[in-house]
Backbone as JSON, one array per atom type, in Angstrom:
{
  "sequence": "MKQKITWLQILQGWSMLLVVVGHITLTGTFENPETPVSAAIETIIYSFHMPLFMFISGFLFYYTKISRNIAYKKM",
  "N": [[125.16, 71.02, 91.03], [123.08, 73.28, 90.39], [122.35, 75.18, 88.36], [122.28, 78.59, 87.98], [119.47, 80.28, 86.64], [119.1, 83.58, 84.48], [118.13, 85.0, 83.3], [115.91, 85.27, 85.23], [117.33, 85.84, 87.4], [117.88, 88.43, 86.57], [115.31, 89.76, 86.27], [113.96, 89.72, 89.36], [115.95, 91.31, 90.15], [115.56, 93.92, 89.0], [112.6, 93.72, 89.81], [112.99, 94.08, 92.61], [114.83, 96.38, 92.55], [112.04, 97.65, 91.19], [110.35, 97.88, 93.59], [111.71, 99.21, 95.65], [111.99, 101.6, 94.82], [108.54, 102.39, 94.98], [108.74, 102.74, 97.27], [110.01, 105.22, 97.6], [108.48, 107.17, 96.67], [106.54, 107.11, 98.81], [107.58, 109.36, 99.85], [107.01, 111.95, 99.07], [108.09, 112.37, 96.49], [107.41, 112.33, 93.84], [105.32, 113.84, 93.67], [104.9, 116.1, 92.61], [103.02, 118.94, 91.11], [104.07, 120.21, 88.85], [105.41, 118.24, 87.75], [104.05, 115.72, 85.57], [104.95, 113.41, 84.19], [106.43, 112.17, 86.11], [104.65, 111.09, 87.85], [102.94, 109.92, 86.39], [104.89, 108.01, 85.91], [105.08, 106.28, 88.18], [102.02, 105.62, 88.65], [102.03, 103.54, 87.29], [104.27, 101.8, 87.65], [103.61, 100.95, 90.24], [101.29, 99.4, 89.66], [102.43, 96.72, 89.35], [104.33, 96.51, 90.56], [104.33, 95.35, 93.49], [103.11, 92.93, 93.16], [104.75, 90.58, 91.44], [106.78, 91.21, 92.33], [106.41, 89.12, 94.69], [105.95, 87.22, 93.04], [108.13, 86.47, 91.93], [109.26, 85.65, 94.37], [108.0, 83.64, 95.21], [108.25, 81.83, 93.26], [110.52, 81.11, 93.5], [110.83, 80.28, 96.11], [109.74, 77.67, 95.59], [111.23, 76.54, 93.75], [113.63, 76.54, 94.8], [112.96, 74.88, 97.28], [110.67, 73.83, 98.39], [110.27, 72.08, 95.38], [112.32, 69.71, 95.72], [111.52, 68.24, 97.77], [111.91, 69.2, 100.41], [110.86, 68.85, 103.6], [108.99, 70.88, 105.06], [108.44, 71.76, 107.56], [111.76, 71.72, 108.29], [112.32, 73.85, 107.22]],
  "CA": [[124.96, 72.38, 92.11], [122.15, 73.69, 90.0], [122.93, 76.25, 87.2], [121.62, 79.72, 88.14], [118.48, 81.25, 85.64], [120.1, 84.15, 84.4], [116.6, 85.76, 83.1], [115.28, 85.16, 86.55], [118.03, 87.06, 88.51], [117.67, 89.5, 86.23], [113.86, 90.39, 87.16], [114.5, 89.54, 90.36], [116.65, 92.82, 90.68], [114.29, 94.76, 88.59], [111.72, 94.3, 90.56], [113.75, 95.04, 93.66], [114.34, 98.25, 92.34], [111.25, 98.84, 91.74], [109.9, 97.96, 94.31], [112.73, 99.93, 95.99], [111.55, 103.08, 93.84], [107.59, 102.81, 94.71], [109.01, 103.3, 98.47], [110.35, 106.4, 97.5], [107.29, 107.8, 96.54], [106.12, 107.94, 99.96], [108.12, 110.96, 100.51], [106.35, 112.69, 97.85], [108.77, 112.99, 95.21], [106.61, 112.78, 92.79], [103.96, 114.28, 93.8], [105.12, 117.71, 91.77], [102.03, 118.9, 89.76], [105.04, 120.6, 87.35], [106.03, 116.96, 86.74], [102.8, 114.7, 84.92], [105.31, 112.15, 83.81], [107.01, 110.99, 87.12], [103.56, 110.65, 88.33], [102.55, 108.57, 85.34], [105.1, 106.85, 85.82], [104.17, 106.12, 89.48], [101.27, 104.98, 89.03], [102.66, 102.4, 85.81], [104.97, 101.69, 88.85], [102.44, 100.85, 91.74], [100.51, 98.83, 89.02], [102.66, 95.95, 89.38], [106.1, 95.96, 91.35], [104.52, 94.18, 94.21], [102.59, 91.43, 92.37], [106.07, 90.49, 90.2], [107.78, 90.58, 93.29], [105.79, 88.84, 95.28], [105.5, 86.12, 92.72], [109.45, 85.81, 91.97], [109.84, 85.16, 95.65], [107.2, 82.24, 95.29], [108.34, 80.26, 92.19], [112.12, 80.79, 94.15], [110.51, 79.58, 97.01], [109.19, 77.03, 95.15], [111.76, 75.92, 93.13], [114.44, 75.6, 95.97], [112.72, 74.33, 98.36], [109.22, 72.84, 97.67], [110.55, 70.88, 94.83], [112.93, 69.27, 96.35], [111.31, 67.44, 98.45], [111.69, 69.1, 101.85], [109.47, 69.24, 104.48], [107.85, 72.27, 104.99], [108.7, 71.83, 109.33], [112.61, 71.19, 108.13], [112.6, 75.2, 106.18]],
  "C": [[123.94, 72.3, 90.43], [122.51, 74.9, 89.17], [121.86, 77.46, 87.89], [120.32, 80.31, 86.46], [118.94, 82.78, 85.69], [118.92, 85.08, 84.27], [116.01, 86.15, 84.74], [115.8, 86.37, 87.41], [117.84, 87.89, 88.31], [116.06, 90.49, 86.08], [113.4, 90.17, 87.82], [114.88, 91.3, 91.12], [115.86, 94.31, 90.54], [113.22, 95.07, 89.31], [112.23, 94.8, 91.61], [114.01, 96.38, 93.76], [113.28, 98.69, 92.2], [110.6, 99.03, 93.08], [110.45, 99.14, 96.11], [112.1, 102.0, 95.86], [109.78, 103.37, 94.3], [107.64, 102.8, 96.17], [109.33, 104.78, 99.0], [109.69, 107.0, 97.24], [106.86, 107.6, 97.62], [106.47, 109.54, 100.65], [107.81, 111.78, 99.7], [106.86, 113.21, 96.42], [108.89, 113.16, 94.1], [105.15, 113.4, 92.85], [103.8, 115.77, 93.26], [103.97, 117.44, 91.14], [103.11, 119.7, 88.46], [105.25, 119.19, 86.4], [105.37, 115.74, 86.53], [103.75, 114.07, 84.61], [105.86, 111.52, 84.53], [105.58, 110.45, 87.74], [102.51, 109.68, 87.52], [103.68, 107.45, 85.9], [105.13, 105.89, 87.74], [103.35, 105.1, 89.28], [101.83, 103.45, 88.61], [103.43, 101.36, 87.39], [104.6, 100.66, 89.63], [101.36, 99.66, 91.63], [100.59, 96.97, 88.68], [104.02, 94.81, 89.97], [105.91, 95.43, 92.26], [104.43, 92.7, 94.12], [103.74, 90.6, 92.03], [106.46, 90.71, 91.58], [107.71, 89.42, 94.27], [105.84, 86.96, 94.37], [107.16, 85.32, 91.93], [109.85, 85.44, 92.93], [109.1, 83.65, 95.82], [107.49, 81.35, 94.7], [109.44, 80.19, 92.88], [111.89, 80.48, 95.19], [110.13, 77.99, 96.69], [110.73, 76.16, 94.59], [113.24, 75.22, 93.43], [114.21, 74.93, 96.91], [111.81, 73.22, 98.44], [109.62, 71.47, 96.57], [111.22, 70.09, 95.09], [112.68, 68.15, 97.25], [111.54, 67.82, 100.12], [110.76, 69.63, 101.75], [109.2, 70.37, 104.72], [108.61, 72.9, 106.55], [110.63, 71.85, 109.01], [112.76, 72.86, 107.75], [112.47, 75.81, 107.75]]
}
């Protein structure tokens, strides 16, 4: 059994959290003009949260399935 990659699990957890926070902003929580810091945080999160999540997911897909020579149809 292969060991888990701790730093990758931590990064994956943070990316999931950022995706959730990014979707919370759809409710207009961060659009309050009295809180410009929250609008800046929203802009920063939106600049990388989904690409990071997709990159990690693709890497884990490769690491667990493709690199072990499992046929794509068997997955």
